C-alpha positions in Angstrom: 4.0 30.1 30.7 2.1 32.8 28.7 3.7 33.3 25.2 2.7 35.0 22.0 2.9 33.7 18.5 2.6 36.2 15.7 1.8 35.5 12.1 1.3 37.7 9.0 -2.1 37.4 7.4 -3.0 37.4 3.7 -6.7 38.4 3.8 -8.9 38.8 0.7 -10.2 42.3 0.0 -13.5 41.5 1.7 -11.7 40.1 4.7 -9.5 43.1 4.9 -12.6 45.4 4.9 -14.1 43.3 7.7 -11.0 43.6 9.8 -11.0 47.4 9.3 -14.7 47.4 10.2 -14.0 45.6 13.4 -11.1 47.9 14.3 -13.4 50.9 13.5 -16.0 49.5 15.8 -13.4 49.4 18.6 -12.7 53.1 18.0 -16.4 54.0 18.1 -16.9 52.2 21.4 -13.8 53.9 22.8 -14.9 57.4 21.8 -18.4 56.8 23.1 -17.2 55.7 26.5 -14.8 58.6 26.7 -17.6 61.0 25.8 -19.8 59.7 28.6 -16.9 59.8 31.2 -15.9 63.4 30.2 -19.6 64.5 30.4 -19.8 63.1 33.9 -16.6 64.7 35.1 -17.6 68.1 33.5 -21.0 67.9 35.2 -19.4 67.4 38.6 -17.0 70.2 38.0 -19.9 72.6 37.0 -21.8 71.6 40.2 -18.8 72.5 42.3 -18.8 76.0 40.9 -22.4 76.4 42.1 -21.3 75.6 45.7 -23.0 72.3 45.9 -21.6 70.0 48.6 -19.4 67.1 47.6 -21.9 64.5 48.9 -24.7 66.1 46.8 -22.8 66.0 43.5 -23.8 63.8 40.6 -22.6 60.3 41.4 -19.2 59.4 39.9 -19.5 57.2 36.8 -18.0 53.7 37.2 -15.5 53.3 34.4 -14.5 49.7 35.0 -14.8 47.4 32.1 -17.9 45.5 33.3 -19.7 48.8 34.0 -18.8 50.3 30.6 -20.0 47.1 28.9 -23.4 47.3 30.6 -23.7 51.0 29.7 -22.7 50.2 26.1 -25.3 47.4 25.7 -28.0 49.8 26.8 -26.9 52.6 24.4 -25.6 50.7 21.4 -29.0 50.7 19.5 -28.8 54.5 19.4 -25.0 55.0 19.4 -24.2 52.4 16.7 -27.3 51.0 14.9 -25.1 48.8 12.9 -23.7 47.1 16.0 -24.8 43.6 14.9 -22.5 43.7 11.8 -19.5 43.3 14.0 -18.5 40.9 16.8 -19.1 41.9 20.3 -15.3 41.5 20.9 -14.7 44.5 18.7 -16.6 46.9 21.0 -15.1 45.1 24.0 -11.7 46.0 22.7 -12.3 49.7 22.7 -14.0 49.7 26.1 -11.2 47.6 27.6 -8.6 50.1 26.2 -10.6 53.0 27.7 -10.9 51.3 31.1 -7.2 50.6 31.3 -6.3 54.2 30.1 -8.6 55.7 32.8 -7.2 53.5 35.5 -3.6 54.5 34.6 -4.6 58.1 34.6 -6.3 57.8 38.0 -3.4 55.9 39.6 -0.9 58.4 38.3 -2.9 61.3 39.6 -3.2 59.7 43.0 0.5 58.8 43.2 -0.1 55.1 42.9 1.9 54.7 39.7 5.6 55.2 39.2 7.2 56.8 36.2 6.1 59.8 34.2 2.6 61.3 34.8 -0.1 59.7 32.6 -2.4 62.1 30.8 -6.2 61.8 30.4 -7.2 59.6 27.4 -7.9 61.3 24.1 -10.4 60.6 21.4 -9.2 58.3 18.6 -9.4 59.6 15.0 -9.8 57.6 11.8 -6.4 58.6 10.4 -4.0 59.0 13.4 -4.5 55.6 14.9 -3.4 52.0 14.7 -6.0 49.5 13.6 -6.4 46.7 16.1 -9.0 44.4 17.4 -8.8 41.6 20.0 -10.8 38.4 20.2 -11.0 36.4 23.5 -14.2 34.4 22.9 -15.7 32.5 20.0 -14.1 30.3 17.4 -10.3 30.9 17.5 -8.3 28.1 16.0 -5.5 27.1 13.6 -6.6 25.0 10.7 -5.0 21.6 10.0 -3.4 22.7 6.7 -1.2 25.2 8.8 -2.0 27.9 6.3 -5.2 29.3 7.7 -6.5 30.7 11.0 -10.2 31.1 12.0 -11.5 34.1 13.9 -15.0 35.0 15.1 -17.2 36.7 12.5 -14.2 36.8 10.1 -14.0 33.2 9.2 -10.9 31.4 7.8 -8.1 33.8 6.8 -5.0 32.7 4.9 -1.5 33.3 6.5 1.7 34.3 4.7 3.7 31.8 6.7 3.2 28.3 8.1 1.7 28.1 11.6 3.2 24.7 12.3 5.3 25.9 15.3 2.1 26.6 17.2 -0.1 24.0 15.6 2.3 21.2 16.8 1.9 22.4 20.4 -1.9 22.6 20.1 -2.1 19.2 18.6 0.0 17.6 21.3 -2.1 19.3 24.0 0.8 21.4 25.3 -0.8 24.8 24.5 -4.1 26.6 24.8 -5.1 29.7 22.9 -6.4 32.5 25.2 -6.9 35.3 22.8 -6.1 36.6 19.3 -5.1 40.2 18.5 -5.3 41.4 14.9 -3.2 44.5 14.1 -2.5 46.5 11.0 1.2 47.5 10.7 3.3 48.7 7.8 0.5 48.0 5.3 -0.1 44.4 6.4 -2.4 42.6 8.9 -0.9 40.5 11.6 -2.5 38.2 14.1 -0.8 37.5 17.5 -2.1 34.5 19.6 -1.7 34.7 23.3 -1.1 31.1 24.3 -0.8 29.3 27.6 1.9 26.7 27.0 3.9 24.2 28.9 7.5 25.4 29.1 10.1 22.7 28.3 13.1 23.0 30.4 16.3 23.9 28.5 19.9 24.3 29.5 22.7 26.3 27.8 25.3 24.5 25.8 28.0 25.7 28.2 26.7 25.2 31.7 29.5 26.9 33.6 30.4 29.5 31.0 30.3 33.2 31.9 30.3 35.9 29.3 30.5 39.7 29.6 28.8 41.6 26.8 29.8 45.2 26.1 27.3 46.9 23.9 28.4 49.7 21.7 28.1 51.5 18.3 31.3 50.5 16.6 30.5 46.9 17.4 27.0 45.7 18.2 28.5 43.6 21.0 32.0 42.6 22.2 32.2 39.4 24.2 34.7 38.8 27.0 36.2 35.9 25.0 37.3 38.3 22.3 34.4 37.8 19.8 33.5 41.1 18.2 30.1 41.4 16.4 30.1 44.4 14.2 27.1 46.7 14.0 25.1 46.1 10.8 24.1 49.8 10.7 20.9 49.1 8.8 19.6 52.6 9.1 22.9 54.1 7.8 22.8 51.7 4.8 19.3 52.9 3.9 19.8 56.6 4.4 20.4 57.5 0.8 17.3 55.6 -0.3 15.3 57.1 2.5 16.5 60.7 1.6 15.5 60.1 -2.1 12.0 58.9 -1.0 11.6 61.8 1.4 12.4 64.3 -1.3 9.8 62.8 -3.5 7.2 63.0 -0.8 8.0 66.7 -0.1 7.3 67.5 -3.8 3.8 66.1 -3.6 0.7 67.8 -2.1 0.4 66.4 1.4 -2.3 66.7 4.1 -2.6 70.0 6.0 -4.5 69.9 9.3 -4.7 73.7 9.5 -6.5 74.2 6.2 -8.1 70.8 6.0 -6.3 69.9 2.7 -6.4 66.3 1.8 -3.4 64.4 0.6 -3.2 63.7 -3.2 -3.0 60.2 -4.5 0.6 60.8 -5.7 1.6 61.8 -2.1 0.0 58.7 -0.7 1.9 56.5 -3.1 5.2 58.2 -2.4 4.6 58.1 1.3 3.8 54.4 1.2 7.1 53.9 -0.7 9.0 55.8 2.0 7.3 53.8 4.7 8.5 50.6 3.1 12.1 51.7 3.6 11.5 52.3 7.3 9.7 49.0 7.5 12.6 47.1 6.0 15.1 48.8 8.4 12.9 47.9 11.3 12.7 44.2 10.3 16.4 44.0 9.7 17.3 45.5 13.1 14.8 43.2 14.8 16.2 40.1 13.1 19.8 41.0 14.0 19.0 41.6 17.7 16.9 38.4 17.9 19.8 36.4 16.4 22.3 37.9 18.8 20.3 37.5 22.0 19.2 33.9 21.1 22.8 32.9 20.4 24.0 34.3 23.8 21.1 32.7 25.7 21.6 29.3 24.1 25.4 29.3 24.6 26.2 30.8 28.0 24.7 30.1 31.4 25.6 33.5 32.9 25.4 36.8 30.9 26.6 40.1 32.3 25.6 43.4 30.7 25.6 47.0 31.7 22.6 49.2 32.7 23.1 51.9 30.0 21.6 55.3 30.4 20.3 55.5 26.8 18.3 58.7 27.3 21.5 60.5 28.5 23.6 59.0 25.7 21.1 60.4 23.1 22.0 63.9 24.2 25.2 63.5 22.3 24.1 64.9 18.9 27.0 63.3 17.1 26.1 59.8 18.2 22.3 60.0 18.8 21.4 58.5 15.4 23.9 55.6 15.7 22.8 54.9 19.2 19.1 54.7 18.2 20.0 52.4 15.3 21.5 49.8 17.7 18.5 49.2 20.0 20.2 48.8 23.4 16.8 48.6 25.2 15.6 45.7 23.0 18.8 43.8 23.5 18.4 43.9 27.3 14.7 43.2 27.2 15.2 40.1 25.1 18.1 38.8 27.1 16.0 39.1 30.2 13.4 36.6 29.2 15.5 34.4 26.9 18.0 33.8 29.7 15.1 32.7 31.9 13.7 30.4 29.2 17.1 28.6 28.9 17.6 28.3 32.6 20.4 30.9 32.5 21.2 34.0 34.6 21.4 37.6 33.5 23.4 40.0 35.6 23.0 43.8 35.0 26.0 45.9 36.2 25.1 49.2 37.8 25.0 52.3 35.7 28.1 53.8 37.4 30.2 50.7 37.2 33.5 51.9 35.4 33.9 48.9 33.1 35.8 50.7 30.4 38.1 52.6 32.9 39.0 49.6 35.0 42.0 47.5 34.1 40.9 43.9 33.7 44.4 42.7 34.7 45.2 44.5 37.9 42.0 46.4 38.7 43.4 49.9 38.5 40.7 52.5 37.6 41.7 55.4 35.3 40.3 58.9 36.3 39.5 59.8 32.7 39.0 57.8 29.4 37.9 59.9 26.4 35.8 58.4 23.6 38.7 58.9 21.2 40.9 56.4 23.2 39.9 53.1 21.6 42.8 51.1 23.1 43.1 50.7 26.9 46.6 51.1 28.2 47.3 50.4 31.9 50.2 52.4 33.3 50.4 50.1 36.3 50.6 46.6 34.8 51.2 47.5 31.2 48.1 45.9 29.8 47.2 46.9 26.3 43.8 45.8 25.1 40.9 47.0 23.0 38.7 49.3 25.0 35.5 47.3 24.5 37.2 44.0 25.0 38.6 45.2 28.3 35.1 46.3 29.4 33.6 43.0 28.5 36.3 41.1 30.6 35.5 43.4 33.6 31.8 42.6 33.2 32.5 38.8 33.1 34.6 39.1 36.3 31.7 40.8 38.0 29.7 37.6 37.9 32.0 36.0 40.6 30.7 38.6 43.1 27.0 38.0 42.6 25.2 35.1 44.3 21.9 33.5 43.5 20.1 33.0 40.2 17.8 35.0 37.9 18.0 38.5 36.7 20.0 40.6 39.1 21.3 44.2 39.1 24.6 45.1 40.8 25.3 48.6 42.0 28.3 49.7 40.0 29.9 51.9 42.7 32.9 49.6 43.5 30.9 46.4 43.0 33.8 44.2 42.5 37.0 46.1 43.3 38.0 49.5 44.7 40.0 52.1 42.8 43.6 52.2 43.8 44.5 55.9 43.6 41.6 57.9 42.1 37.9 58.1 41.6 36.5 57.1 38.3 35.1 60.0 36.3 33.9 60.9 32.8 31.3 59.0 30.8 31.4 55.9 28.7 30.0 55.8 25.2 31.1 54.0 22.1 32.4 55.7 19.0 30.7 56.1 15.6 30.4 52.9 13.6 33.0 52.0 11.0 32.4 50.6 7.5 33.2 47.0 8.4 30.5 44.5 9.0 30.8 41.0 10.3 32.2 39.0 13.2 35.9 38.8 13.9 38.1 37.8 16.7 39.8 40.4 18.8 43.4 40.5 20.0 44.7 37.7 22.1 44.5 38.3 25.8 48.2 37.3 26.0 49.3 40.2 23.9 49.2 42.7 26.7 52.4 44.7 26.2 52.5 47.8 24.1 54.9 47.0 21.2 56.3 50.6 21.4 57.4 50.2 25.0 60.8 48.7 25.7 
């Protein structure tokens, strides 16, 4: 199995400059290759305007990685006289990114790639870019003290955290480092090791347990057994601090591309302070999602979730900010591979499956269910249950109709039961988040009757 191990680095000022120099070398190689490719394409287009036959045009430049590397080795004494100050892997990083970008553009143009059309690669600038460099050859290892990593031409670099989790696997012979990718994010350097490791078989604690997970905004997740995990709302908690930092930035002299004005030092300091707020929110959200998905994958053998149309849900202006703060896509992505790691099964209900409108007791489907109705009341059997809890129970019941193992998607149009007297309609979205935070138990499934009914 190919896995990644990411550690935060603590480089010295000299090592940080070397890392930036290698990332800059990757940018130079990328821009050089893009210039050559664009010149070749422009020459062919100009020759077509002269009426030259297609077979007589200037030969098409081969933009595969081996061809680009051969061309770069011939041109680097003139294109980058300082090329020997950096590792060859730095230039290979930029050329590899260019080759992949051109291939994606070519496949998209020919119709061999699904999804949105991919545009032609653009030049990388010094400011509007992410510093990164990848090493696949040379000395790449973890030191025995578990506090240093060694990279080609950079030497031994200290880490902020212990590397014992990966070092134990390497020492036991159960892992092999394939490459190392250094990346500058949020004012800090990180190194991610791509490792080929032996996967140890794991099993969930409850082998025959099935759980339906209804994701929402009021609660981050509601399980079919009644457990409700409240949404931490990290962004909402940081909005006041973020607004104050943004006002400070707006009062400083910032950069202006139209006039070429450079940002002042005060603007740079204020902007860095504002970015730290965003960084903290990102890490808090990532930590909460990882804890939730890891707990579910370790506990249950079968997990059922919905295929949410997040792009459509974001069109609701009143809920867009809260929906983006949850991270539905990250939850599904993590459950996909974590369930596989733990020998579990992930079932994804279809997008049109009426989980909230279907009664988990008798199977009756309501024609409409507005967002304001937070309690599900069935007029047929008298079931009274929390809306999200009812949806989670319907998702759990869906697992009985799916055979096989692994990640599966079920078409939601009548996947488990048919509607009794009407067609499901409307749309399903959670409500804005409340002020409460934490985990609590929902109402007992036995309490199904409305207390106001006779």
